[in-house]
N, C-alpha and C positions, 0 to 999 in steps of 0.2 A: 256644621257646614264651614268649610274654609273658603275665605275670599282671597282675591289676589293681593299680595303685599309687595312692598318694594324689594324684599330680598328674594322673592320668587319670580319676579319679572325677567331677570336675565336668562332663566332656563326656558322661557316661552318665546323662542326666537322668531319663528316664522309668523308672517302676517295672518295666514289662514288660522293658525293655532290661536293667535290673539283674539280673532273674531269668535272662534269657538268657545274660548274661555269666557268671554263676556256673555255669550249665549247660554252657557251652562249655569250662570247665575239665575237666569229665568227658569231653566229646566230644573235646577236643583230646588228652587222654591216650589215649583209645581209638584215635585216628587218628595217633598219634605217628609211626609209620613213614612216613606220607604227608605230614605237615605240616612246614612250615619257618617260621622267623621272618619276619614281615612287614618288608619294606624299602621304601624310597622308589621303587626301580626297579619294584617289584611294582605300585604304584598309579599310576605316572606315565602308562602307556598310557591311563588313564581320561580324561585331559585332551586326548588326541589325537583326530583325526578318523577314525582307522582302526577300522572296525567289528570286524574280526577281532582286533585288538590289545585292544580293550575287552572283547571276549568272553573272551579268554584271561586277562585280568586279573581278571575276575569269577570265572572258574573257579579261579584261584589263591586268591582270597579264600575261596571255598567250601572248597577243599581245606585251607587253613590252619586254619580254624575256631577261631582264637584271638580274644581280646577286641578287639585293634586291627582285625582283619579284619572282625569282626562290627560294629564301630563304623562302618567304611566302608560296609558293606552297608546298614546302617540309614540312614546319611546319604544314600546313593544313592536309597533308596526314598522319602526325604523331600525330594529335590532340594536337599540341603545339601552338595553337593560342588562345588568350584570349581577352576579352573586359573589359575595365575599367568602373567604374560607370559613367564616363563622355561620354562613348561611343567610346573612342579611342581603337584602336587595337594594341596589343603588342604580341611579340613572347616569348614563354616560353623556357628558356634555363637552364634546371636543376632547381635550386632554384631561379634563377634570371629571370628578365624580360628585354627584349631588344626592342628598338624602331625599327620597321620594315624598316624605311627609312634610319635613320642615324646609326643604330647599337649600339647606346649608351645604357648603363645599366640604368634602371629606377627603382624607388622604389615607393611603394604605401602603404597607411595606411590600406586600404581594398584590399585584394587580388583580382585581376581581375578574372572574371568567364570565363571558357573555352568556346570557340566557337564550336558549333556542326553543322555538315553538314548532310543533308539527303543522301540517297544512290545515287541519281542522281548526286548531286554536288560532292560527293566523287568520283564517277566514272569519272567525268570530270577532277578532279584534278589528278587522277591516269593516265588518258589518256594524260593529258598535260605533266606530267613528262616523259612519254614515247615519246611524240612528240618532246620534247626538246632534245632527244638523236638521232634524225634523222641525224644530221650532225656529229655524233661521228666518230673519225678516226678508231674505231674498227668495222670491218664488222659484227661481231656477235652481237654487241650492236645495230647496225642499223637494222639488221635482226629481233632481238627480239622486237625492238620498232615498226617496221612495222607490224609484226604479231599481236602485242597487239592492234594497231590502226585499223587493218582490222577487228578485232572482235567487236570493239566499235568505228566506225567512227563518227567524229564530225566536223561539218562545221567550228567551231571556230578554229580548228587546220589547216585550209586551208593555211594561210600564211606560217606556218612552213613546211607544205608538199610541197608547191610551191618552197620554197627555197631549200629543200633537193632534190626535183626532178630535179632541174636545175644543181645540183652539183654531183649527184650520177654517179659513173663510173662503178659499178658492173652491168652487163647486167641483171642478175636475179633480183637483188634488184630494178633496174630501172623499170623493168616490173611490179613488185609488187607496186612500188610507183605510177606508172601510174594508176593502179587499185584504190589505195588509194585516189589519186587525184580525180579520177572520182566519187568515193563515197562521197567525201566532196564537189563536185562541181555540184551535180545534181540539186541544187536549186539556182544556181548562177543567178544573174540578167541578164547576157548576154545569150540570147537563143543559140548562137553558142557554148558557153562553155557547156551549159546544154546538147546540142545534142552530143558533143564529149564525155561528161561524160557518157551519157546513152549508147552510142555505145560501149565504153570501158567496162562498166559493163556487157552489154549483151554479148560481145565477150568473157568474162571470162567463161561463161557456168557453173556457180556455182549455184546450186539449192538454196543456201541461199540468193542469189541476188534477188530471186523472190519477197521478201518482199520490196525491194527497188524500184522495177519497178512497182509494182501494184498501188501505190498512183499516179503515173504519168498518168495512163490511167483511173483513177477513176473520177467520177463525184461528184460535190458538191450537197447539198440538193436542190439548185435551178435549177439543171439540166445542169449547165455549167461544163466544164472540169476543173480539178484542174491545169492542165498544159495548158496554153493558146496557145503554139506553136504546130501547127499540125505536123511538122517534128519530133519534140521531142517525141510526142505521138506515131507516127508511128514507130520510132526506138524502143521505149519501148515495144510496142505491138509485134514487130518482135522478140525482146529478150524474151518476155514471151512465144511466140509460140515455139521458139527454146528450151527453158527450158522444156516446156510441152512435146515436142518430145523426148528430152533426158530422161525425167522422165518415159515416156511410154516404151522406149527401155530398160532402166535400169530395170524397173519392169518386163518386159518380160524375159530378160536374167536371172534375179534373180529367177523368178518363174520356168523357164525351168531347171535351174541348181538344184533348190530345188527338182523338180520332178525327175531328173536324179539321184540325191543323194538318194532320197527315193527309186527309182527303184533299185539302186545298193544293198540296204539293203534287199529289197523284193527278189531280185534275189538270194542272198546267202541263204535266207530262203526257197525259192521255188525250188532251184536247186536240193537239196537232195530229196525234196518231189517228184519232177518229176521222179527221178530215182526209188524211192521205189514204188510210186503209179503206175508208168508205168510198172514196172517189176512184182510186186507182186499183184497189185490191191487192196492194203490195204489202207483204209481211216484212216490214223494215226493221231488221235487228240492229241497225245503226241509229235508231231513233233516240236511244238513251244518250248517245254521244252528242246530240244537239243540245241536251241539257248541260253536258260538260262544256261545250263550246260557249254557251251563254254564261256559265259560271266563270270561265276564264276571261271572257270579255268583260265581265263585271270587275274581276281582279285587275285586269289591265287598265280599265277606266279609273279605278281607285288609285292605281300607281301613278298614272299620268297626271291626274288632278292634284294628287299630293305633291308631285314634283313641280308642276308648272303653275298651279293655282291653289295653293294650300288654304287660302281664305274660303274657298268654296268646297272644302272637303266634306263638310256636313251634308251637302246636297249632292254628293256624287251619285247616289242611286238614281236620281232623275236623269243623269247623263248615261248611266249604265243601262237603263231600260231600252232605249233605242239602239244602243251599241250591241246589246245581247241579241235583240231581234234581228238586226241587220246581219251580224256575224253568222248566226245560225241559219238565217234565210239564204244568204249567199252560198254557204256550204251545201244547203239543201238543193238549191236550183242547179248547182254544178253537179251534184251527185245524180240528180234526176236526168239532166241532159246528157251526161257522159256515160252513165251506166244503166239506170233503171229503164229508160225508154226503150232499150234494146231487149228487155227481159219481160215485158208485159205479157201476161198470159202464161208464164212459166213459173209458177210459185216456188217449186223446189230450188231452181237455179237462183231465183231472187232472194230466197231466204239465205242460201249459202253465200251468195255474193255480198249481201248487206252485212252478214256476220263478218266476212273478211274485211269489208270497209270499216266496220267498227274497230277492229284490231288495228288497222292502219291509222285511223284517227287517234286512237289512244297512244300509239307509239309516236305519232307526230307531236302530240302535246307533251309527251315525256321528253322528247328531244328539244322542244322549244322552251318549256317552262321547268323541266326537271321532274324527276320521279316523286319527289316529296310533295306532300300537301302544302298548299299556300293558304294564308289566312286573309279573309275578307272581314274587315271590322265593321260593326254596326255604328252608324252615326248616333249621337247622343239622344236624338229624338226617337230612336228605335230601341234604346237600352232601357232596362228596368221592366216594370210590369204594374198591373193594377190588381189590387186585392178585391175580390168579389165575395169571398166567403172565408170562414176560418180555415187557415192553412191552404187556401187556393189562390194562387197568384197567376194571372194570365200575362205572359210576356208580351211586351209591345211589338217585338219583331214578328211574333206569330200572328198577332191581330192584324198587323199591316199586311202580311202575306195573304191572310184570308181575304181582306178587303181588296187586295191587288188581284187575287184569283177571280173574285166576283166581277171586278172591272174588266178583266180580260175576257170573261165569258160574255159580258155585255158587248164588248167590241167585236168579238168573233160572231155573235148572233147578228149584230148590225151589218157586218160585212157580208155575211151569207144570205141575209134576208132583205137588205135594203140597198144593195149595190148591184151594178151590172155584172161584176165578177162573181158575186154570190149567186146571181141568177144562172149564170153559165155553169157554175160548179154544181148547183142543184140539178140542172138539166142533164149534165153529163153523168152525174151519179145515178139518176133514175133511168135514163135511157141514152146511152152514148151514141148509138147509131142514129136515132131520130134527131139528137142534138146536132150531129155532124151534117145531117140532111138539110137542116134549116140554116146552115152557115156558121155554126159554132166551131171554132178552131180548137178541137179537143186536145191536141198535143200541147198547145200553148196554155190551155186551161189546166192541164195536168201539171205543167211546170210552175205556174203561178200558185196553184193550190198546194203543191208540195213545198214550195218556198214559204208560203203562209203558215202551213202546219209546222215546218221546221222552226220558223221564227217564234211561234208560240211556245215551242219546246225550249227555245233559247231564253224566253222570259221565265220559264220554270227554273232554268239554271240560275238566272239572276236572283230569283227568290230563294233557292236552295243555298246560295252563297251567304245569305244572311243568317242562316241557322246552323251552319256547320262548316267544316273545312272543305276546301276545294281540291280535288285530286283527279288524276287521270281516270280512275275507275268510278267516278261519281255516277255516271249514267247507268252502269251495270246494276245498281241497286234498285232501279225503278222501272226497268224495261218490262219485266214480267208482270208486275203489278199494273202497269199501264195497259198492257194487252188484256188483262183480266177485267179492268174497268170498262174498256171499250166493248169487249164481247158480252159482258154482263148487261150493259146498258142498251146495246143494240148498235150494230155497225153503222156509222155515218150519222148518228143521232146525237146532237149536242145535249139535249135534255137527258137522254139515257146515260151519256158519259158523265154528266154532272152527278146524277143520282148514283151511278155505279162507283165513281171515285169516292164520294163522301160515304157511301154505304160501306165500301171496303175498308176505309180508314176507321170508321167508328166500330165496325164489327171486329176488326183486328185488335183494336185497343181494348175492347170489352173482354176479349178472350185471353189476351196476354197475361193479366194478373193470375189466371188460373193455370194455364198451360205453358206459359213462356212464349217468347217471340217466334221461335222456330215452329213449334207445334201449332201456334195460332195461325201462322201462314199456311201450314199444311191443311188445317181445318177449313180455312177460307177457300183454299183451292178445291177441296172435296165438295164443299157446299156449292161452288160455282159449277163444277162438273155435273152435279146432280140437277142443278137448276137448268143447265143447258140441255140436259137429256129430256127434260119436260118441255122446255121452250127454246128451241135452237136459235130463234131469231132475236133472243134477248128480251129485255123488258119492253123496248120500243122497236117495233118492226119497221123496216124501211125497204121498199123495193129497190133492188140494185141490178147490176148487169148480170149477176148470177141467175136472175129470174127472167131474163129477157127471152131466152130460147123457148 
């Protein structure tokens, strides 16, 4: 065992390396049965071209774990190792050359040539330097070393891991060292140790461990198992089965949440459509453009606040919500008063006219904001996500949109069931003539209801702006799905629209992994057509003007 001497200190220049050298005195003592003094023959293979010889020399340096060996490893990581014409290995120290064993300064007529390592050997050297920090008195240094080794486990580090595992006092780090030990012991000569290692790896329930367990249950070309011990194979297979079960559950949870998230967006788009379609009976092909207007209103609000009140930019969505509702509502009431009120009772003309209006609105936005998509940034409190299962992270912005959708449903239900306007809307929806006979101004109710439905669609655009780019064609992606949600749930029924939107979202996402997004949408459309054939009124029937005669 070599200890630090006065003539070796100049070549240990960095402060980190000095600390590691002191640490290696402890590690070297702990591994004294395994370690031996470093000699010139130990490092000479590093200057040769034989890959296996270099690998064995690096393993010898790791096993020695003394100050000279550590100096060589550090020099290798910094490309400061060279080979002489005679094949001897020296360390580069600035403009000087040092003997790796004695630390003496050497001179040469012909400069030694630098030693190069391939990526595999370089990774092993980097891992060794991390492994040599496992006994550091600094908890953070040990944690960093363990995390680095967990990413690139290597059986050659097993002696260091064993020593650190025996001395570790921190419970969390102790548990992680157990996993690291298992990962480095899965090919130990002792079947009992291999079994313990496989059980520890399997108990971690980490999907990345799948690649470590698969070779254990694999067969060789001759048909025999790579792992001779049956108990070890059984433990590995049990671990693989558990990981597969976790993967299936995680995928199911992720898919269902994606469907609910899509359903929340469809709900905001379809909610206003359910009100206007159920009340007035207008097939409004421009309804998707109300989402676009709400999204651009959100973008404009963000831009204004960023320019005039940058300190409040984190809370711009709170200002964008009323802006999106008002902007879409104003466009809705103008459309109803100028165009739609002259076309009631003429569904074909209404459909064609609203389609033309949608094109006009899209072109107007292109002229005002440009044809390129614009970016609406999430505030920090909507960024990131929460981990609920292995490999399942629910984004905060999607969770906020879901909560926002439920809040909008509650507001819409309150307006329609607890206010005077809602009473008039329900009356006109069920029997327009009778409502007019008792003094309800049905034309005004139509305008207010249309504006309210357009405003809700604008809120949907505000939500969509938080999960994607905003462009002139934004609304075109949701208009068909919105109509399907309304028809499936039942025209004019809020409860039906809610169930229809969430149902469409979940079913679409469940089918997509098998058939793809396009075929999934076709399959959903076919299912809805078949359902409507059996139940034309949708899931929730409501008497409307079409049944008055």
